[in-house]
C-alpha positions as CSV (number, residue, x, y, z in Angstrom):
1,M,51.3,70.1,21.3
2,Q,52.2,66.5,22.1
3,T,55.4,66.3,20.0
4,T,58.8,66.1,21.7
5,Y,62.0,66.8,19.8
6,F,65.2,65.0,20.8
7,L,68.5,66.7,19.7
8,G,72.2,65.9,20.2
9,R,74.8,68.5,21.1
10,E,78.6,68.2,21.2
11,T,80.8,70.5,23.3
12,L,84.3,70.9,22.0
13,L,87.2,71.0,24.5
14,A,90.7,72.3,23.5
15,N,92.7,70.2,26.0
16,G,93.1,66.9,24.1
17,P,96.2,65.7,22.2
18,S,96.2,66.9,18.6
19,K,98.4,67.6,15.7
20,I,96.5,70.7,14.9
21,W,98.2,74.0,15.7
22,T,96.8,75.6,18.9
23,W,95.5,78.7,17.2
24,R,93.6,76.7,14.6
25,K,92.1,74.5,17.3
26,R,90.9,77.5,19.3
27,L,89.5,79.2,16.2
28,F,87.5,76.1,15.3
29,I,86.1,75.9,18.9
30,V,85.1,79.6,18.9
31,M,83.4,79.2,15.5
32,A,81.5,76.0,16.7
33,R,80.4,77.8,19.9
34,N,79.1,80.8,18.0
35,A,77.1,78.6,15.6
36,Q,73.3,78.6,15.7
37,T,71.7,75.9,17.8
38,A,69.7,73.2,16.0
39,S,66.5,74.2,17.8
40,A,66.8,77.8,16.7
41,F,67.7,76.8,13.1
42,F,64.7,74.5,12.7
43,G,62.4,76.9,14.7
44,L,61.5,74.3,17.3
45,P,59.5,75.4,20.4
46,P,61.9,75.5,23.4
47,N,59.4,73.9,25.8
48,R,59.3,70.7,23.7
49,V,63.0,70.1,23.1
50,V,65.2,67.5,24.9
51,E,69.0,67.8,24.3
52,M,71.5,65.0,25.0
53,G,75.1,66.1,25.0
54,A,78.7,64.9,24.8
55,Q,82.1,66.5,25.3
56,I,84.8,66.0,22.6
57,Q,88.4,66.7,23.2
58,L,90.3,68.1,20.2
């Protein structure tokens, strides 16, 4: 009951300069947003998880 879990999370944004076609970029972002979170995947209790995040432009 004293353990705290620290996780990292990246949020993908579609407004950065890229050589990827627009539809591919948007498809990748949709797939990443629909992915299971790390805390759900590992079965971590939500009241003991701390998430640090970053935004990445594609």
